[in-house]
C-alpha positions in Angstrom: 83.2 -48.1 -43.9 82.6 -50.3 -40.8 81.2 -47.5 -38.8 78.5 -47.0 -41.7 77.3 -50.3 -41.4 77.3 -50.3 -37.9 74.7 -47.4 -38.1 73.1 -49.0 -40.6 72.7 -52.2 -38.5 71.7 -50.3 -35.1 69.2 -48.3 -37.0 67.5 -51.2 -38.8 67.4 -53.2 -35.4 65.7 -50.1 -33.3 63.2 -49.9 -36.5 62.3 -54.0 -36.1 61.9 -53.5 -32.3 59.8 -50.2 -33.2 57.7 -52.6 -36.0 57.4 -55.9 -33.6 55.7 -53.9 -30.4 52.9 -53.2 -33.0 52.4 -56.8 -33.7 49.0 -58.0 -31.7 50.0 -61.2 -29.9 50.8 -61.7 -26.3 54.3 -63.4 -26.8 57.1 -62.2 -24.1 59.6 -61.0 -26.4 57.1 -58.8 -28.3 54.9 -57.2 -25.7 59.0 -56.7 -24.2 59.4 -54.1 -27.5 56.8 -52.2 -26.2 58.5 -50.7 -22.2 61.8 -49.4 -23.8 60.2 -46.8 -26.3 62.2 -43.8 -24.5 65.9 -45.9 -24.9 64.8 -46.7 -29.0 64.2 -43.3 -29.3 67.4 -41.6 -27.3 69.6 -44.7 -29.8 67.8 -43.6 -32.9 68.6 -39.9 -32.1 72.1 -40.6 -32.0 72.4 -42.6 -34.6 70.8 -39.9 -37.1 73.1 -37.6 -35.8 76.0 -40.0 -35.9 75.1 -40.8 -39.5 75.9 -37.2 -40.9 80.2 -38.5 -39.9 78.9 -42.0 -42.0 79.9 -43.1 -45.9 77.5 -41.0 -47.8 76.4 -43.7 -49.6 74.5 -45.2 -46.7 74.0 -41.8 -44.7 70.4 -41.1 -46.3 69.3 -44.7 -45.4 70.6 -44.5 -41.9 68.6 -41.1 -41.6 65.5 -41.9 -42.7 65.4 -45.1 -40.9 66.8 -43.6 -37.4 63.9 -40.9 -38.1 61.5 -42.9 -38.8 62.2 -44.8 -35.4 62.3 -41.1 -33.5 58.7 -40.0 -35.0 57.0 -43.3 -34.1 58.2 -43.9 -30.8 57.9 -40.1 -29.9 54.5 -40.1 -31.1 53.8 -42.9 -28.7 55.2 -41.1 -25.6 54.1 -37.9 -26.4 51.2 -37.7 -24.1 53.7 -38.5 -21.1 55.5 -35.5 -21.0 54.3 -31.9 -20.2 54.1 -31.0 -24.4 50.9 -32.6 -24.1 47.5 -31.5 -22.6 46.7 -32.6 -19.1 43.8 -35.6 -19.0 43.7 -34.8 -15.7 42.7 -31.7 -14.3 45.0 -30.0 -11.3 43.1 -29.6 -7.5 41.7 -26.0 -6.2 42.7 -24.8 -3.3 39.7 -25.8 -0.6 39.7 -29.5 -1.7 41.5 -30.8 1.8 38.9 -32.9 3.3 37.8 -34.6 -0.1 41.5 -35.8 -1.0 43.2 -38.7 -0.4 46.6 -39.6 -0.7 48.2 -42.5 -2.0 51.7 -44.2 -1.7 52.2 -47.3 -3.8 55.6 -48.9 -3.1 57.1 -52.4 -5.0 59.0 -53.4 -2.4 61.2 -56.1 -3.2 60.6 -59.2 -1.7 64.6 -60.0 -0.6 64.9 -56.2 0.3 65.2 -55.4 4.2 65.3 -51.8 4.4 62.0 -51.3 5.8 63.4 -48.2 7.4 63.8 -46.4 4.3 60.1 -46.9 3.3 59.0 -46.2 6.7 60.6 -42.8 7.3 58.9 -41.7 3.9 55.9 -43.0 4.7 56.0 -40.6 8.1 57.7 -37.6 6.4 54.7 -37.6 3.7 51.7 -39.3 5.7 49.8 -40.7 3.2 45.8 -41.9 3.9 46.6 -44.9 2.2 49.3 -47.5 1.9 49.8 -50.3 -0.6 53.1 -52.3 -0.6 53.8 -55.4 -2.9 56.1 -58.0 -2.7 55.5 -57.6 0.8 56.2 -61.0 2.5 55.8 -62.2 6.5 58.9 -60.2 7.5 57.8 -57.2 5.8 54.2 -57.8 7.3 55.6 -57.7 10.7 58.1 -54.1 10.5 55.3 -52.7 8.6 52.6 -53.9 11.7 55.2 -52.2 14.0 55.7 -49.2 12.1 51.9 -48.4 11.2 49.4 -50.2 13.0 48.8 -46.9 15.2 48.3 -44.4 12.7 47.0 -46.6 10.3 44.6 -48.7 11.9 42.7 -50.6 9.0 44.6 -52.8 6.7 44.5 -55.9 4.5 47.3 -57.9 4.7 48.0 -61.1 2.1 51.9 -61.6 2.8 52.9 -64.1 0.1 56.9 -65.4 -0.6 56.2 -65.7 -4.5 56.6 -61.9 -5.1 53.3 -61.2 -5.0 52.7 -60.4 -1.4 49.9 -57.2 -0.7 49.7 -55.0 2.1 47.5 -52.4 2.4 47.3 -50.0 5.5 44.8 -47.1 5.7 43.6 -44.6 8.0 40.3 -44.1 5.7 37.7 -47.0 7.4 37.5 -49.5 4.9 34.1 -51.4 3.3 33.3 -54.4 1.5 36.9 -55.6 1.2 37.5 -58.7 -0.8 40.8 -60.6 -1.9 40.6 -61.4 -5.3 42.3 -63.8 -7.3 40.9 -62.8 -10.9 42.9 -64.9 -12.9 45.4 -66.6 -11.5 45.5 -68.5 -8.0 48.7 -67.3 -6.9 48.3 -63.6 -7.8 46.1 -61.5 -5.4 44.2 -58.3 -5.6 42.4 -56.4 -3.1 39.1 -54.4 -4.0 36.8 -52.5 -1.7 35.7 -49.1 -0.7 37.7 -46.2 1.4 35.1 -43.8 3.1 36.6 -40.2 3.1 36.5 -38.0 5.8 32.8 -36.5 4.9 31.6 -39.6 4.3 31.6 -40.4 0.6 32.9 -43.6 -0.6 35.4 -44.1 -3.3 35.7 -47.8 -4.7 39.1 -49.2 -5.3 40.8 -51.7 -6.8 44.9 -53.2 -5.7 46.1 -55.2 -8.6 49.8 -56.6 -9.3 49.3 -59.1 -12.5 52.0 -61.4 -13.3 54.6 -59.9 -16.0 55.5 -61.2 -19.5 59.0 -62.0 -18.8 61.1 -65.4 -19.4 61.5 -66.3 -15.6 57.5 -65.2 -15.0 55.6 -65.8 -17.9 56.2 -66.7 -21.8 52.8 -64.7 -22.5 51.3 -61.1 -21.2 47.8 -63.3 -22.2 47.5 -63.3 -18.2 48.6 -59.9 -17.2 46.4 -58.5 -19.9 43.4 -60.6 -19.1 43.5 -59.2 -15.4 43.7 -55.4 -16.2 40.7 -56.0 -18.6 38.9 -57.8 -16.6 39.3 -55.3 -13.9 38.3 -52.7 -16.7 35.0 -54.3 -17.6 34.3 -54.0 -14.0 35.5 -50.4 -13.3 33.1 -49.9 -16.6 29.8 -51.3 -15.1 30.2 -48.9 -12.2 29.3 -45.1 -12.1 30.9 -44.3 -9.0 34.2 -42.6 -8.1 36.7 -45.5 -8.5 40.7 -45.7 -8.1 43.2 -48.6 -9.7 46.6 -48.4 -8.1 49.4 -51.0 -8.1 52.2 -52.4 -9.9 50.9 -53.2 -13.4 53.9 -54.7 -14.8 53.0 -52.6 -17.8 54.2 -49.0 -19.3 51.6 -46.5 -19.2 51.7 -46.2 -23.1 51.2 -49.8 -24.0 48.0 -51.3 -26.0 47.0 -52.8 -22.9 47.1 -50.4 -20.7 45.8 -47.7 -22.8 43.0 -50.3 -23.9 42.4 -50.7 -20.1 41.6 -46.6 -20.0 39.7 -46.5 -22.6 37.5 -49.3 -21.5 37.0 -48.1 -18.1 37.0 -44.7 -18.9 39.9 -44.1 -16.3 42.7 -41.0 -16.5 45.7 -41.2 -16.0 47.2 -38.2 -13.6 50.5 -38.2 -15.6 49.2 -37.5 -19.2 50.6 -34.3 -19.7 52.7 -34.0 -17.1 55.7 -36.8 -17.1 56.2 -40.3 -16.9 56.8 -40.9 -13.2 59.2 -43.6 -14.2 59.3 -45.8 -10.8 61.5 -49.0 -12.7 64.4 -49.6 -12.2 65.4 -48.0 -9.7 69.0 -49.1 -10.2 69.4 -48.6 -13.8 68.7 -44.4 -14.6 69.2 -45.8 -18.3 66.6 -48.4 -17.9 63.5 -46.4 -16.5 59.9 -46.4 -17.6 56.6 -46.1 -15.5 55.3 -49.6 -14.4 53.6 -48.3 -11.1 50.2 -46.8 -11.7 47.7 -44.4 -10.1 44.6 -44.6 -12.3 41.1 -42.6 -11.1 37.7 -41.7 -12.6 36.6 -38.5 -13.9 35.2 -37.4 -10.5 38.6 -36.4 -9.2 41.4 -34.1 -9.6 45.2 -34.0 -8.7 46.3 -32.2 -5.9 50.0 -33.7 -6.3 52.1 -36.8 -7.7 56.0 -37.4 -7.3 58.1 -40.2 -7.3 59.9 -41.2 -4.0 63.4 -42.1 -3.1 64.8 -44.8 -3.3 64.4 -47.5 -0.7 66.3 -50.2 -1.8 64.0 -52.0 -4.1 64.2 -52.1 -7.7 61.1 -50.3 -7.9 60.6 -46.4 -6.2 57.7 -45.4 -4.3 55.1 -43.2 -5.9 52.8 -40.8 -4.4 49.6 -38.8 -5.3 47.2 -37.1 -3.6 43.5 -36.7 -5.2 40.6 -34.9 -4.5 36.8 -35.9 -5.1 35.8 -33.1 -7.2 32.4 -34.5 -9.5 31.7 -30.9 -10.2 34.6 -30.7 -12.8 34.1 -34.0 -13.6 33.4 -32.5 -17.4 36.5 -30.8 -17.0 39.0 -34.0 -17.6 39.0 -35.5 -20.7 37.9 -38.7 -20.1 39.0 -41.9 -22.3 36.0 -43.7 -24.4 36.3 -47.2 -25.8 37.2 -47.7 -29.7 35.5 -49.5 -32.1 36.2 -53.6 -31.1 37.8 -52.6 -27.8 35.2 -54.5 -25.8 35.1 -57.5 -28.1 39.0 -57.7 -28.1 38.8 -57.2 -24.0 36.4 -60.0 -23.8 38.0 -62.5 -25.7 41.2 -61.9 -23.7 39.4 -62.6 -20.7 38.1 -65.6 -22.3 41.2 -67.4 -23.4 43.1 -66.5 -20.2 40.4 -68.3 -18.5 40.2 -71.1 -20.6 44.0 -72.1 -20.3 44.1 -72.4 -16.8 47.3 -75.0 -17.3 49.5 -72.3 -18.5 49.2 -69.8 -15.8 52.0 -70.6 -13.7 54.4 -70.1 -16.9 
């Protein structure tokens, strides 16, 4: 009897988390329910199997509850599995001079295993490197290792876990350091120039996460992402957005960001490439992102090795192929998306005194 009650209680908790993830509010504990969908699904599946060994009086109820959770959670994460059609087409041979390889790494400010990251940079030779949470110490180490091979850079060392450093082999144009919603949260915006002269607009971001020790609301994270999505939508040219979004690929906000901006997620139909938490195999989800406009195809994408941070680095090669844009499955806004984005941005800007919760 106790075993049956435990299973029923667990199933009910998993169902509650599943329902709460759908509540359209910005409270951190509600938005946190969007993160562990894989873990909730896995627990519900195990609970469903164990229900066959429980008291027959409660077996049916427990099984139904757990199967509802499995179906709902599975529906949310299915697009980020190989069982789903790809959103972004695979690159073809001969695209080399039109490709750009990005390496994104949240280094974790207290982590001083710089050689673990630098050795992977030297191995993969990306065109562009973005580090998050990098401070003065990291800047010194990165400068020593990368200044010759990656002569173009943007450096924003900060000791509040929101420093950013961008190193590039490609010439940079019109660089702007933005503080879009919160004054202590920087972002980098500008243009890359490919070898054949094509300029690619980019946005590098790292908004603050909704968490008890960071912000009690996801409002300002959501507003920053949606503000950039509107900026991207206003520009028809080739565009990239990358960084640690502190949001999962399947969240309400990230999916709205993609619909409003029209950006593609190269992971859709391929896999999750979960980058956080690097230290706990059973508690991982995709927080570090690379999104592209429809002008690109995907050469490769991979999660790199542990560097001592709580994030894995992620690497992607994107090839500029505007002639294949129609082959990509570009997302489009749903009814109410643009209005909801506008209201979220206005609400965040109207409450500056709460930004540093």
